[in-house]
C-alpha positions as CSV (number, residue, x, y, z in Angstrom):
1,M,52.3,-52.1,-35.7
2,T,50.3,-47.9,-36.1
3,N,50.8,-45.7,-33.7
4,L,48.4,-43.2,-32.6
5,R,49.4,-39.6,-31.8
6,L,46.7,-37.1,-29.6
7,L,47.0,-33.5,-27.8
8,A,45.3,-33.9,-24.8
9,I,44.1,-30.9,-22.8
10,D,43.4,-30.7,-19.0
11,V,40.4,-28.6,-19.1
12,D,41.3,-27.7,-15.4
13,T,44.5,-26.9,-15.7
14,N,45.2,-26.6,-19.6
15,V,47.5,-28.5,-19.1
16,R,48.3,-30.3,-22.7
17,E,50.4,-33.8,-23.3
18,F,50.9,-36.1,-26.3
19,I,49.9,-39.1,-26.2
20,T,50.5,-41.6,-28.3
21,L,48.7,-44.8,-28.1
22,N,50.3,-47.8,-30.1
23,L,47.2,-49.5,-32.4
24,D,48.1,-53.0,-33.2
25,A,45.7,-54.8,-35.6
26,S,45.9,-58.3,-37.7
27,P,43.1,-58.3,-41.0
28,E,41.1,-61.5,-39.7
29,V,40.3,-62.7,-36.5
30,P,39.0,-67.1,-36.2
31,G,35.2,-66.8,-35.4
32,G,35.0,-63.8,-36.9
33,G,34.2,-60.5,-34.8
34,G,36.2,-58.2,-37.5
35,S,40.2,-57.4,-36.8
36,I,41.7,-57.1,-33.9
37,S,42.3,-53.4,-32.0
38,T,44.2,-52.6,-29.2
39,A,46.0,-50.0,-27.0
40,D,48.0,-49.4,-24.4
41,A,47.6,-46.6,-22.3
42,E,48.5,-46.0,-18.0
43,T,45.8,-47.1,-15.4
44,D,44.3,-45.1,-12.8
45,S,42.4,-47.7,-11.2
46,V,43.4,-51.4,-11.0
47,C,41.4,-53.3,-13.9
48,F,40.6,-56.9,-14.5
49,S,40.3,-58.4,-18.1
50,G,37.2,-57.4,-20.1
51,Q,36.3,-54.5,-17.4
52,P,35.2,-51.7,-20.1
53,L,38.1,-48.6,-19.7
54,Y,38.1,-44.8,-20.8
55,L,40.7,-42.5,-21.9
56,K,41.0,-39.6,-19.9
57,A,42.1,-36.3,-20.0
58,N,46.2,-36.7,-19.5
59,G,46.1,-40.0,-21.3
60,H,46.2,-42.3,-18.5
61,V,42.7,-45.0,-18.1
62,A,40.2,-45.9,-15.3
63,L,37.2,-48.4,-15.3
64,A,33.9,-46.6,-17.3
65,Q,30.9,-46.5,-15.6
66,A,27.2,-45.6,-17.2
67,D,26.5,-42.6,-15.2
68,N,29.2,-40.0,-16.1
69,A,29.2,-38.4,-19.5
70,L,33.1,-38.6,-19.0
71,E,32.9,-42.0,-17.4
72,A,30.8,-43.6,-19.9
73,Q,32.4,-43.0,-23.1
74,V,34.3,-46.6,-23.8
75,C,37.4,-47.3,-25.0
76,G,37.8,-51.1,-25.1
77,L,37.8,-53.9,-22.4
78,C,40.7,-54.7,-20.2
79,V,42.6,-57.6,-21.9
80,T,45.2,-58.3,-18.7
81,A,45.6,-56.8,-15.2
82,A,47.1,-53.9,-14.4
83,A,47.5,-52.1,-10.4
84,I,47.1,-48.2,-11.1
85,G,50.5,-47.0,-12.4
86,F,50.8,-49.3,-15.0
87,S,49.9,-50.5,-18.3
88,A,47.1,-51.6,-19.2
89,T,46.3,-53.5,-22.5
90,Y,42.8,-52.8,-23.8
91,Q,40.6,-54.3,-26.7
92,F,38.1,-51.6,-28.7
93,G,37.2,-54.4,-31.7
94,A,37.1,-58.0,-32.4
95,V,36.2,-61.0,-30.3
96,L,37.4,-61.2,-26.2
97,E,37.7,-64.4,-24.7
98,L,37.7,-65.0,-20.9
99,S,37.0,-68.1,-19.2
100,N,35.2,-66.6,-16.2
101,W,33.5,-63.8,-16.5
102,T,32.2,-63.2,-12.9
103,A,33.9,-59.3,-12.3
104,I,32.4,-58.4,-15.1
105,V,28.7,-59.5,-15.4
106,G,28.4,-61.3,-12.1
107,T,28.2,-64.9,-13.6
108,S,31.1,-66.8,-15.0
109,S,29.3,-67.2,-18.2
110,L,28.0,-65.0,-20.8
111,V,24.7,-65.7,-22.4
112,V,24.6,-66.2,-25.3
113,G,22.9,-64.1,-27.9
114,Q,22.7,-61.5,-25.3
115,I,23.4,-57.5,-26.0
116,Y,25.9,-56.2,-22.8
117,F,26.2,-52.8,-22.3
118,L,28.1,-50.3,-19.5
119,G,26.7,-51.0,-15.8
120,L,26.3,-48.0,-13.3
121,T,29.1,-49.4,-11.0
122,P,32.6,-48.9,-12.3
123,G,34.0,-51.8,-14.2
124,T,30.7,-53.7,-15.2
125,L,29.0,-54.8,-18.3
126,T,24.9,-55.5,-18.1
127,T,22.1,-57.1,-20.0
128,T,19.6,-54.8,-19.1
129,P,20.1,-51.2,-20.3
130,P,20.2,-49.1,-17.5
131,I,17.4,-46.7,-16.3
132,A,19.1,-43.9,-15.1
133,G,22.7,-42.2,-16.1
134,F,24.2,-43.2,-19.8
135,V,23.0,-46.0,-22.3
136,V,26.3,-47.5,-23.7
137,S,26.2,-50.8,-25.8
138,I,29.7,-53.3,-25.7
139,G,29.0,-56.1,-27.6
140,Q,27.1,-59.3,-27.5
141,A,28.3,-62.3,-26.4
142,L,28.5,-65.5,-29.2
143,T,29.4,-67.9,-27.2
144,T,28.9,-68.5,-23.3
145,Q,33.0,-67.0,-23.0
146,K,33.0,-64.6,-26.0
147,L,32.4,-61.2,-26.9
148,R,31.8,-59.3,-30.4
149,I,33.2,-55.8,-29.2
150,D,30.6,-53.0,-31.3
151,L,31.2,-50.4,-28.8
152,E,29.1,-47.1,-30.1
153,S,31.0,-43.6,-30.3
154,L,28.9,-41.7,-28.1
155,P,26.5,-42.6,-25.1
156,F,22.6,-42.3,-25.0
157,Q,22.1,-40.0,-22.2
158,L,18.6,-40.9,-20.7
C-alpha cells in the first residue's frame, strides 16, 4: 500500500490540515483498463456506488457536478455506498463494474462504446456533454456493466 500525504488549506478560514490518501494499485486488471487505483476519504454527501466525487479542501469527498468549477474536478467514482461522515472508497482508474447504473446514468445499463461525462445533477453521468458549465469526460462503457475510468485532469468550461 502506498500513502500520499497532501496539505489541504481552506481558503476561507486559512485552516491547514494534512490529508493522507491510501493508494492501492494492482498491476493488472482483467479485461484491460490499467491498474485499479483507489483511495478513501470521509464523505460530506450520501454517495452510492458509481457516483462521481470531488475532493474538498477539508480532505472529505462530496458528489461532483458539472455546473461548478470546484465540484467539477472529479477525483474518482464511489466504489461502495457511504453515509455522511463515514469513509467512502473511490476509484480513479481502471474499470468499475456495477450490475445497476440507474442512480448514476438514469438507466440500469450503460451504452457500450459511449463516452460518459459528468452531469449537471450532483452524482450523475451522462452521454451528452452539458451545454453550460463544465465538460468533464469520465470514461467509456466497455460493456453494459463496465465503465473504463479515464478522468480528465481539468474540466473544460463552456
